Steps between C-alpha positions, in 0.01 A plus 500: 500500500774743580666453169164540324436835674844644451495408133173695455606792715806540287283567189180652624389866472214441750545292806211434734545282810204387708606300799295454817819468702844649434812389686844660498646175363274515199567869423870433505462230239356733238633838616802513261279441200239753622772763553603464134145511385439820702812667361380438139166653583271200551170559667522299825198455731490268797203416718515292816284460814510518877273194540617319818801731509713260304648757256828615659557872563861443403394381154284813442782725625740328260268553204441877549868560581646307202214583249396862564332527160278201556147528639445269799164468676379304798154340514356556848294205624140594513365174645563287191794282418738649246685219332582568126835423331565624148792637303416694184747621231441716193757492226544719189260253335280271703480418870570216743309384804613275777225410743527245773574430866836674535522799730807722484731301725822310435340163577198563283713619207767235512458201730138465622226274365309755284279483189502791254377538146723700264295613205672534165588854391264500211196485732418871463145476620597306812755765587259785451235346711751419772644851489159663534418274794828597663430869453162467663667355810787741482274806506256353743392706804641231724854577385742755632832616357808331647743764632715554803206616709260223400762240553568635849134469584473155347803395694331588830199285400745223391685504833178513704340216295800272533537567871170318573448277187679170434626619164871568459656838418794323347463196283756235419485332158267224599267726686475741210406211281224384728318832540157499335189672640141524372361509150465794265152649450350637186544873555425610141209724419268387220496731201147564370435713185207746498293541192604789269244776473284510184653703225338820389535879520634625821585850614648645824273564792510828687777403754711354211453814296623715792798272546587502134484881500733506801742268321504722191572804721779326676659394173480860378684609813782263400449213741592149383354328811168521674288316749120481475301417816150373420273315735416134417197505263589813306676325218877534542579245242276648235655837576842352424365355177359841388830667589695231313344595165762778475793257507647247256625234736370436851605289796227425767647353821310334785573238755214258438422311187124552544546877504702481179248294316219741600721801396562338166132454448427864601762634260361287215156637580632857456667419165463191283809590302753452775740206473513374865690227673563346848837454667417271798593162644288328240529724195803662344396760244800741489459704181141620490416877494340480846648254744328405824774372724505342850755648737617154591588415139630837371719572800706195423829582330435272199196698394612849593818457304290428182370854502680814411447767776322714232286205372168657633356844453264466790527283809197458727552357842171376640446495879773756528514469877709185445761690296749551774563124522828370370348306211315806371806713537702267281248556224460875547872563524566292182278698267502865385161550341363829373247485777451288818145487639423352836136420580369407845208530745718491809815718469550590867745353740258311719726204448819699424675510166409849386507538124510877475868520399462232227267728300714813565240630738243537214157385617316617195149405619341375821144380530476288819176314585396778741491758222360243251202429728438877539496522114258206488750296299507230770234359730480633859578257784331412831768367729415290802776425745424168695698433820728198495596400856794288384822594679741537209783605734537124587543398137855492371582772250723405203645736247221416250208496756363300785607141547252312286461199725444709815259727311294216378464362850293807599327544159381147444260498795121450490433806708718717272317372196164567675599859572608553143182355359286710734677827402478418134130408514423820693673737253528331164342585169496254206848402376795464730879453471655379827874546547660228712847440653549145374366221289387311812308799626325550165398138485386501864278805455372382164390170669345691794294733278403215269356305791276796566351489157725759328640444152865565533842410341852481642721637235881458536812368329441136605127481448304325234242782459563683171560871550312584183208292614499654847507858362223419255281350768556778739417749224178319422399474870540117513773539763451701818868508599841425358764432772838576360870528599671793334374414145295817467753752620606639157376468145150345551183707482147375580275809491184341653681422820328707766642343823854438619568287803845527664571207737882541506735732686599805293877442480544726192307822457585495125331154459202618712457801263521272193248259641267782599504616136341172393162621626501865389427460126176654382216256393137539406283480813801514734464786748808430704752241612466345845833428672499261800833495678603296799739720711713369789826610661706391201783707350381812315145465635511854648623666180303301240210747514729767352445323170149659503630849581529781238850575624644182660815667640292770677268237640785294647645804668155599643477267794159632626270371228466123461237526220627682191291748300374318195346610162132586474287185489754292691482376850740364759340316798719344770395280789577663841772247576684594181499870588645414843754265339613752240536779760709265727718386210536860396627593844759228477592609152549848624839375634630613159856486616485125546326460164771695323778298661322174408450620145866591476604156622269331244645707220854406612395132478343557157791672332786365711635839611397816667264691274571859399240756599372497140473119499304510830264758343445292187473160665361532846125444572495780752513859364846651537337823628486329845881494524558867563192520725620208715881519482576846362709351221575172320844511656348488846278209397803310390672579830197398708479171307868428562581522128775754509871421533689644792646768277163582355359529855752770577402687183129453596550656843724792392285595198160414647368858456620513138327173408179625657530830310556321164189278576263764620575824318179601320480478119241684309714417196790253465762777483656452841580139447608564144757747641610228744521254216718745296729556798534125557652473146818653652571182699536382862767757595351819353118471466422718810758770437431852363376533145343774291167502315689523167688177584175319588304625199591240240438190720178652628370569152610170365334297773159677453505471124659157455178307573170612349296454819738723699478772240122477468439500880760762613665679209225566232222724412146366481560358154793301616754724332829548693528832679813574301795332337812506711620854578739512789401854608125428500538172683739654752253782568221241555720315742579811700141619517350162599674195635827646630357798694184320623689192617754718677217680687323192620776266608590626851855583387583169337471645150677831409472734210722812536687718256379293208647181655294202611604220730391266781640614837560156648798383714803428287507118464814301558654318205339175622152650506500656158357202308237394754371852537486541123325166437238549770423855381485387139242235600279761656532724194409224249203393710360852545522574129319191391237528776441867407448437125289184570266699723479793255422271213231320703335829607499632148305191386252531785436864392 
């Protein structure tokens, strides 16, 4: 086996290793070949698991140390066994698959009794199917990146597990050979294709017309990127199709094959003349005029390399809130289209990963479901919060959600099903989609409802009930309820649905928003959508109601009101126990300092290093505005969390007032921070020293005119035309009149502007302090500039 693997590694351009358990001995066997492959630019991805803590931390550490360019991820056990073993290789032509019983250990690769099937390199279809299955696991929510921080955390679990379990931390050859636990489960999701809409004349609806006009305006202003925010049900995909008529070649990217097939049908409905094709795990049409590509397939090196960066005039990224993920970034960074369009219904950072920077801060159009309901483009909702007495604090929390086995123990009870049925029967209308946590819960509730004379279906990846049949029967009123598990989050529309039943903890506010959208489509005779939601003390229970607020950020900061203001025709009714629960959870959540520190620690785990201020702002699920309110500065947050070096702590203490000034100085325009940015260009030893307005002028003007959104927001007239071309005297005069004199007058002596010279009057740093002071200041500057332009862009769209 070892000879087989090394032979293929030496020739492969894509190397995917899926091993339930990885041992240091196995890594060492193939490491020399992997190093050479990495040096020649091969795409290396390795997935292993923490099941029974057999994977050795030393093995993981060896992989990330010796193969820094490889992507390594760890599957975190969610109650199921994780036991796959497969080695996949893509060559210049063809692929090779080795599947069998061998984990990545010396005994399994060289001396143990193992069976593996090595498929001939001409089996292209087998390789593609295997690679797609690998990518689904590799990108699964149960996986985390392997880095120094995540290894350290896993190592603690590893040590704790082996201190009480009769499983060895160190294996001899015979023991390695004997290790075998559990059986793999089918974890694939079934792929079901929706029917294409009937062909015929189609024209944009009002919301789409407004969005198209906004896109035209943004192109006239010179933008080559934009994000469109449109609530589920307003036709984001059709909007993209209408917009695409102006371009010759188009790439449409999404993360699920079902979304791609529906998008393809929508585009063909808009124009019969388009030559369209799919690039997915099952179809490989690479040269059509409009390509609908799955992220899992296109992000692979083999397929990206087949496209010139300028191959497409327009790239549309569907569900743009995913775009900060590594796989999306590989695609976005590879291409240089004439225009990049991101479309989404949920752009905020409820779950982190802000996408503002990806589209250069250009949110061309925003029509959330609050405004859409006001415009009568979506149906109103009547929301009923039903109290769930389950104590979720006693259920283990994993990175991807609650422990499935523990959660099912409390969900699969007769009294719980009775409570759910009673609430549904009390508030329901005619057609219901019920969102469940697991397949077992969906089946359990379907059986309970069925025994009470209700016509129901449990729809999930392992079921025998056809999705098409279930949707048709619900539409026709044959079915009362469809119980489903995450199959109707994105890309599926059933307009007659007038009742939504949530019987799962809301772990992701983005998913909750998507699922809510399934019931808001307009339909003849449908006056509103009833939403029945079980609420307990699970994570995010106290903030989920902000989804219904007109301004979610303001609602979260307003700790007095539990029930948000909702659009005309909508209602929110909460049982008394829920109001008390949310208030109590809100009080606990008011310990914002602890939340910020926890969020910082989670980000360090996610990216493997301390995040910069800008990274925290983009990726954290808590608004960064809380940092200066709670800690005064990001530097002080880092210090309080124990994340500064000893040298940095000295800088933090000596320059505490300066960091707070840089964080808190008011900004009607961006000019103060642009001045600081310009001064920072002079480097660690000189940035704070005296400078004249004339010397700042060029960098100041260049920064504000380099990006279209900066110029439009802060350096243009109402038509978007720049205030003036670069003229040193004019810019210098502006600097003297505005940021330099105003900042000097409001800084309490830390900022000085005298005799036409500007400087920061801070203690002279020692040679050892220069770099740390510079780096920490630069982080604040970069954050404040992006946060400023993001906020300004958002407000302009609201107005």
